[in-house]
Backbone as CSV, one residue per row, in Angstrom:
resi,resn,N_x,N_y,N_z,CA_x,CA_y,CA_z,C_x,C_y,C_z
1,MET,19.769,23.133,-11.229,20.177,21.779,-11.508,18.923,20.944,-11.796
2,LYS,19.021,20.044,-12.744,17.890,19.193,-13.122,18.030,17.818,-12.483
3,LEU,16.925,17.116,-12.319,16.937,15.789,-11.724,17.836,14.833,-12.504
4,THR,17.911,14.995,-13.803,18.744,14.122,-14.635,20.234,14.326,-14.383
5,ASP,20.627,15.372,-13.660,22.038,15.621,-13.356,22.553,14.760,-12.200
6,LEU,21.648,14.131,-11.450,22.079,13.302,-10.320,22.809,12.064,-10.808
7,LYS,23.805,11.643,-10.046,24.514,10.395,-10.284,23.933,9.336,-9.363
8,ARG,24.168,8.085,-9.682,23.636,6.982,-8.887,24.048,7.123,-7.414
9,GLY,23.054,7.062,-6.529,23.292,7.154,-5.100,23.239,8.565,-4.537
10,GLN,23.221,9.584,-5.392,23.181,10.970,-4.912,21.771,11.351,-4.466
11,LYS,21.728,12.249,-3.478,20.455,12.766,-2.968,20.361,14.251,-3.265
12,ALA,19.122,14.724,-3.375,18.868,16.145,-3.605,17.502,16.496,-3.037
13,LYS,17.235,17.780,-2.975,15.929,18.278,-2.547,15.222,18.840,-3.781
14,ILE,13.959,18.473,-3.939,13.168,18.973,-5.068,12.822,20.427,-4.804
15,VAL,13.149,21.292,-5.766,12.866,22.715,-5.631,11.569,23.071,-6.345
16,LYS,11.396,22.544,-7.557,10.249,22.959,-8.368,9.999,21.964,-9.482
17,ILE,8.733,21.770,-9.811,8.365,20.982,-10.988,7.949,21.985,-12.041
18,GLY,8.682,22.012,-13.144,8.509,23.044,-14.153,7.284,22.916,-15.037
19,LYS,6.685,21.768,-15.087,5.514,21.572,-15.950,4.226,21.712,-15.151
20,VAL,3.147,21.939,-15.862,1.824,21.956,-15.244,0.959,20.940,-15.981
21,GLY,-0.194,20.684,-15.462,-1.108,19.777,-16.129,-0.930,18.336,-15.687
22,GLU,-1.161,17.408,-16.614,-1.171,15.986,-16.298,0.158,15.474,-15.756
23,LEU,1.283,15.941,-16.318,2.590,15.491,-15.835,2.767,15.859,-14.372
24,LYS,2.468,17.089,-14.036,2.621,17.530,-12.647,1.692,16.742,-11.731
25,LYS,0.473,16.492,-12.162,-0.478,15.722,-11.357,0.045,14.312,-11.098
26,ARG,0.607,13.682,-12.129,1.151,12.325,-11.977,2.321,12.314,-11.001
27,LEU,3.221,13.287,-11.139,4.388,13.351,-10.257,3.980,13.589,-8.809
28,VAL,3.053,14.501,-8.599,2.578,14.797,-7.245,1.897,13.560,-6.648
29,ALA,1.154,12.822,-7.455,0.492,11.605,-6.975,1.508,10.557,-6.533
30,MET,2.705,10.585,-7.121,3.768,9.642,-6.746,4.595,10.155,-5.573
31,GLY,4.287,11.365,-5.082,5.017,11.922,-3.955,6.149,12.847,-4.339
32,VAL,6.302,13.110,-5.627,7.363,13.996,-6.114,6.854,15.432,-6.017
33,THR,7.149,16.083,-4.888,6.675,17.437,-4.642,7.827,18.314,-4.153
34,ALA,7.664,19.605,-4.317,8.686,20.552,-3.867,8.922,20.372,-2.365
35,GLY,10.197,20.412,-1.988,10.579,20.273,-0.597,10.942,18.858,-0.185
36,GLU,10.589,17.878,-0.987,10.897,16.478,-0.664,12.323,16.127,-1.073
37,ASP,12.926,15.206,-0.327,14.230,14.664,-0.700,14.017,13.568,-1.738
38,ILE,14.971,13.442,-2.662,14.903,12.430,-3.703,16.293,11.859,-3.917
39,LYS,16.365,10.565,-4.153,17.646,9.881,-4.362,17.586,9.108,-5.672
40,PHE,18.639,9.246,-6.484,18.722,8.483,-7.727,19.192,7.080,-7.388
41,GLU,18.346,6.098,-7.645,18.637,4.708,-7.287,19.329,3.955,-8.426
42,ARG,18.694,3.912,-9.608,19.279,3.175,-10.731,18.544,3.433,-12.039
43,ASN,19.203,3.041,-13.133,18.612,3.107,-14.465,17.901,1.803,-14.780
44,ALA,16.915,1.869,-15.643,16.313,0.658,-16.195,17.348,0.013,-17.122
45,PRO,17.173,-1.250,-17.481,18.160,-1.927,-18.329,18.529,-1.171,-19.611
46,LEU,17.601,-0.485,-20.201,17.901,0.274,-21.426,18.163,1.749,-21.143
47,GLY,18.270,2.131,-19.869,18.619,3.496,-19.499,17.459,4.438,-19.241
48,ASP,16.262,4.053,-19.598,15.107,4.918,-19.408,13.892,4.044,-19.173
49,PRO,13.105,4.219,-18.141,13.136,5.291,-17.160,14.214,5.059,-16.104
50,GLN,14.298,6.004,-15.172,15.232,5.912,-14.068,14.437,5.750,-12.779
51,GLN,15.012,5.008,-11.829,14.318,4.814,-10.556,14.881,5.766,-9.512
52,TYR,13.972,6.418,-8.806,14.315,7.338,-7.730,13.590,6.890,-6.468
53,ILE,14.120,7.282,-5.320,13.471,6.991,-4.043,12.955,8.316,-3.480
54,VAL,11.636,8.372,-3.231,10.985,9.538,-2.646,10.087,9.031,-1.529
55,LYS,10.239,9.607,-0.345,9.420,9.201,0.814,9.521,7.696,1.058
56,GLY,10.698,7.107,0.810,10.907,5.689,1.055,10.343,4.755,0.000
57,THR,9.813,5.305,-1.074,9.191,4.509,-2.125,9.920,4.708,-3.441
58,GLY,10.118,3.621,-4.181,10.745,3.719,-5.494,9.742,4.182,-6.540
59,VAL,10.129,5.179,-7.320,9.284,5.664,-8.413,10.117,5.708,-9.685
60,ALA,9.512,5.336,-10.795,10.184,5.378,-12.085,9.760,6.650,-12.814
61,ILE,10.754,7.409,-13.261,10.481,8.669,-13.968,11.276,8.664,-15.263
62,ARG,10.598,8.947,-16.369,11.280,9.036,-17.660,12.236,10.214,-17.653
63,LYS,13.347,10.073,-18.355,14.331,11.155,-18.432,13.693,12.437,-18.958
64,GLN,12.824,12.291,-19.940,12.131,13.452,-20.525,11.352,14.213,-19.454
65,ASP,10.712,13.488,-18.541,9.950,14.124,-17.465,10.878,14.659,-16.371
66,ALA,11.963,13.930,-16.091,12.919,14.347,-15.063,13.594,15.673,-15.428
67,GLN,13.666,15.994,-16.711,14.244,17.268,-17.156,13.443,18.455,-16.640
68,ASN,12.180,18.237,-16.290,11.302,19.315,-15.822,11.318,19.494,-14.310
69,ILE,12.156,18.729,-13.613,12.201,18.790,-12.155,13.504,19.447,-11.727
70,GLU,13.383,20.600,-11.074,14.561,21.319,-10.582,14.878,20.854,-9.172
71,ILE,16.171,20.660,-8.909,16.623,20.179,-7.605,17.786,21.012,-7.103
72,GLU,18.118,20.830,-5.814,19.343,21.402,-5.257,20.039,20.298,-4.480
73,SER,21.356,20.308,-4.501,22.153,19.280,-3.819,21.923,19.286,-2.322
74,ILE,22.044,18.103,-1.751,22.029,17.956,-0.295,23.442,17.555,0.080
75,GLU,24.039,18.349,0.957,25.393,18.040,1.423,25.292,17.040,2.561
76,LYS,26.123,16.015,2.507,26.128,15.010,3.566,26.887,15.534,4.772
77,ASN,26.340,15.342,5.950,26.974,15.782,7.206,27.378,14.572,8.027
78,ASN,28.306,13.776,7.505,28.746,12.575,8.214,30.036,12.821,8.929
């Protein structure tokens, strides 16, 4: 599953970042790393970039970059 598959308010766990190089370095610097939980918060007014919450901080990620982030669903235990 890709990060772009999340719906607003859904949470997932980051499994892998598929790219290497500068994109991966930027994502890791923002806290987007394998094993972290991520939540889709909202779209920008024109739909791109999208805002996600990682480690309690909002980060904006372009859809093109989010396609390179593999995730797995987190089931809610309420």
